[in-house]
C-alpha positions as CSV (number, residue, x, y, z in Angstrom):
1,X,63.0,88.2,136.7
2,X,66.4,87.6,138.4
3,X,69.7,89.1,137.2
4,X,70.9,85.8,135.6
5,X,67.7,85.5,133.5
6,X,67.9,89.2,132.5
7,X,71.4,88.6,131.3
8,X,70.3,85.6,129.2
9,X,67.5,87.6,127.6
10,X,69.9,90.4,126.8
11,X,72.3,87.9,125.1
12,X,69.5,86.3,123.1
13,X,68.2,89.6,122.0
14,X,71.7,90.7,121.0
15,X,72.2,87.4,119.0
16,X,68.7,88.0,117.3
17,X,69.6,91.5,116.3
18,X,73.0,90.4,114.9
19,X,71.1,87.7,112.9
20,X,68.6,90.2,111.6
21,X,71.3,92.8,110.6
22,X,73.7,90.1,109.4
23,X,71.1,88.7,107.1
24,X,70.3,92.2,105.7
25,X,73.9,92.9,105.1
26,X,74.4,89.6,103.2
27,X,71.3,90.3,101.2
28,X,72.7,93.6,100.0
29,X,74.4,93.6,96.6
30,X,77.2,96.0,97.5
31,X,79.2,95.6,94.3
32,X,76.0,95.6,92.1
33,X,76.6,92.2,90.7
34,X,73.1,91.9,89.5
35,X,73.2,95.2,87.6
36,X,74.7,93.7,84.4
37,X,74.0,90.0,84.9
38,X,71.2,89.8,82.3
39,X,73.2,92.0,79.8
40,X,76.2,89.8,80.2
41,X,74.2,86.7,79.3
42,X,73.2,88.5,76.0
43,X,76.6,90.0,75.3
44,X,77.6,87.5,72.6
45,X,74.3,88.0,70.8
46,X,74.6,91.8,70.8
47,X,78.4,92.4,70.5
48,X,81.0,90.9,68.2
49,X,83.6,88.8,69.9
50,X,86.4,90.0,67.7
51,X,88.3,93.1,69.1
52,X,85.9,93.3,72.0
53,X,86.4,96.2,74.3
54,X,84.8,96.4,77.8
55,X,84.6,99.7,79.7
56,X,84.9,99.4,83.6
57,X,83.9,102.5,85.4
58,X,81.5,104.6,87.4
59,X,78.9,107.2,86.3
60,X,81.4,108.9,83.9
61,X,81.5,105.6,82.0
62,X,77.8,104.7,82.5
63,X,76.7,108.2,81.4
64,X,78.7,108.1,78.2
65,X,76.2,105.5,76.8
66,X,73.3,107.6,77.8
67,X,74.5,111.0,76.7
68,X,76.2,109.8,73.4
69,X,74.6,106.5,72.6
70,X,75.6,106.9,69.0
71,X,79.2,106.5,69.9
72,X,78.5,103.0,71.2
73,X,76.3,102.1,68.3
74,X,79.1,103.1,65.9
75,X,81.4,100.7,67.9
76,X,79.5,97.5,68.3
77,X,82.5,95.9,69.8
78,X,82.4,98.3,72.8
79,X,80.6,97.1,75.9
80,X,79.8,99.6,78.6
81,X,80.0,98.4,82.2
82,X,80.0,101.5,84.2
83,X,77.9,102.0,87.3
84,X,77.1,105.3,88.8
85,X,78.7,106.1,92.2
86,X,80.9,103.1,92.3
87,X,84.4,103.1,94.0
88,X,87.3,100.9,93.0
89,X,86.7,98.2,95.6
90,X,83.3,97.6,94.2
91,X,84.7,97.4,90.8
92,X,87.2,94.8,91.8
93,X,84.4,92.6,93.1
94,X,82.5,92.6,89.8
95,X,85.6,92.6,87.6
96,X,85.5,88.9,86.9
97,X,81.7,88.9,86.1
98,X,81.6,92.2,84.1
99,X,85.0,92.1,82.3
100,X,86.9,88.8,82.4
101,X,84.0,86.6,81.7
102,X,83.2,88.6,78.6
103,X,86.6,87.7,77.1
104,X,87.5,91.1,75.7
105,X,90.7,91.9,73.9
106,X,91.0,95.2,75.8
107,X,89.5,96.6,79.0
108,X,89.4,100.4,79.5
109,X,89.5,101.2,83.2
110,X,88.3,104.6,84.5
111,X,87.8,104.9,88.2
112,X,89.0,106.5,91.4
113,X,87.3,109.8,91.6
114,X,84.4,108.5,93.9
115,X,87.0,107.0,96.2
116,X,88.5,110.4,96.6
117,X,85.1,111.8,97.2
118,X,84.6,109.2,99.9
119,X,81.5,107.5,98.4
120,X,82.1,104.3,100.3
121,X,84.1,105.7,103.1
122,X,87.6,107.2,103.4
123,X,90.3,106.0,101.0
124,X,94.0,106.8,100.9
125,X,95.7,107.4,97.5
126,X,97.7,104.3,98.2
127,X,94.5,102.3,98.5
128,X,93.0,103.7,95.4
129,X,96.1,103.2,93.4
130,X,96.4,99.6,94.7
131,X,92.9,98.8,93.7
132,X,93.5,100.1,90.2
133,X,96.6,98.1,89.9
134,X,94.6,95.0,91.1
135,X,92.2,95.4,88.2
136,X,95.1,95.8,85.7
137,X,96.8,92.7,87.1
138,X,93.5,90.7,86.9
139,X,93.2,91.7,83.3
140,X,96.7,90.9,82.4
141,X,96.5,87.5,84.2
142,X,93.5,86.8,81.9
143,X,95.4,87.9,78.7
144,X,93.3,91.1,78.4
145,X,95.3,94.2,77.3
146,X,94.7,97.4,79.4
147,X,93.9,101.0,78.8
148,X,94.1,102.8,82.1
149,X,92.5,106.2,82.1
150,X,93.5,109.2,84.0
151,X,90.9,110.5,86.5
152,X,89.1,113.5,85.1
153,X,89.9,116.8,86.7
154,X,87.7,118.0,89.6
155,X,88.0,121.2,91.6
156,X,85.3,120.4,94.1
157,X,82.6,117.6,94.4
158,X,79.1,119.2,94.6
159,X,77.8,116.4,96.9
160,X,80.8,116.6,99.2
161,X,82.6,120.1,99.2
162,X,85.8,121.1,100.6
163,X,87.9,117.9,100.0
164,X,90.2,119.8,97.6
165,X,90.5,116.8,95.2
166,X,92.4,118.6,92.4
167,X,95.9,118.0,93.8
168,X,95.0,114.4,94.8
169,X,93.8,113.6,91.3
170,X,97.0,115.0,89.8
171,X,99.2,112.9,92.1
172,X,97.2,109.8,91.5
173,X,97.3,110.3,87.7
174,X,101.1,110.7,87.9
175,X,101.3,107.4,89.7
176,X,99.1,105.6,87.1
177,X,101.1,107.1,84.3
178,X,104.4,105.9,85.8
179,X,103.0,102.4,86.5
180,X,101.7,102.2,82.9
181,X,105.0,103.1,81.4
182,X,106.7,100.5,83.6
183,X,104.2,97.8,82.7
184,X,103.9,98.7,79.1
185,X,100.2,99.5,79.5
186,X,98.4,102.1,77.5
187,X,97.8,105.3,79.6
188,X,94.9,107.4,78.4
189,X,95.3,111.1,79.4
190,X,92.0,112.9,79.6
191,X,93.2,115.2,82.4
192,X,95.6,117.5,80.6
193,X,93.2,118.4,77.8
194,X,90.1,118.9,80.0
195,X,91.5,120.8,82.9
196,X,91.1,124.6,83.5
197,X,93.4,127.0,85.3
198,X,92.3,125.7,88.7
199,X,92.9,122.0,87.7
200,X,89.1,121.5,87.6
201,X,87.1,120.4,84.7
202,X,86.5,123.0,82.1
203,X,83.1,124.7,82.4
204,X,82.5,124.3,78.7
205,X,82.7,120.5,79.2
206,X,80.5,120.0,82.3
207,X,77.6,121.3,84.2
208,X,78.4,120.0,87.7
209,X,82.3,120.1,87.6
210,X,82.5,116.3,87.6
211,X,80.5,114.7,84.9
212,X,81.2,115.5,81.2
213,X,78.4,116.8,79.0
214,X,78.1,115.8,75.3
215,X,80.8,118.4,74.6
216,X,83.1,116.7,77.1
217,X,82.6,113.3,75.8
218,X,83.3,114.6,72.3
219,X,86.7,115.6,73.5
220,X,87.2,112.2,75.2
221,X,86.2,110.0,72.2
222,X,89.0,110.5,69.7
223,X,91.5,110.1,72.6
224,X,89.8,106.8,73.6
225,X,89.7,105.5,70.1
226,X,93.4,106.2,69.6
227,X,94.3,104.5,72.9
228,X,92.1,101.4,72.0
229,X,93.8,101.0,68.7
230,X,97.1,101.1,70.5
231,X,96.0,98.5,73.0
232,X,94.6,96.2,70.4
233,X,97.9,96.2,68.6
234,X,99.8,95.2,71.6
235,X,100.9,91.6,72.2
236,X,99.1,89.8,74.8
237,X,100.9,89.5,78.1
């Protein structure tokens, strides 16, 4: 085999590999669009359309429905669309399907902690903030009122230690609070009532320092209910 033929073989091999891995990448459902597709089709049968509230979030939101299902049974108009491990860019990609198309009156957004943990790669606070703003803007453009939640306090992530997230979370929450005030959006402050002396999540409210236990959700629920009522009473943008 001469050098020219060998070169052609290498090029063809490289193209084949690109095709194989390209197909694999396109076949992956990175934002998990399929996760709630079936549930979304049944949403009108299972949830009233009046005063509908959709929860967009990560494992803290998803786990809420598992740990305290009675809370969502009590509020039939609440639709949980949290997915464990997700970061804000993943949420943006499924925001139309899992929020806008359900035509809620209010969306409750809780995200950003997995971005700080680097679940889908490094992310700056500017990028995380921008992604959360994008979701708020998408909601308002679709005449959906917004509740933007503070990120829950974390002193250290058990799956990625040493990132020192506590200060980053406080800074991001301050930016969200300021933006919410400027845009007349409801800001839901979980952080100040759930933090300990190290700006982590109180040990009485968690087992791993990140995810609330039932006791944690019981602290969050009245705060959420108050914020939702406030958002429902706002005029549409």
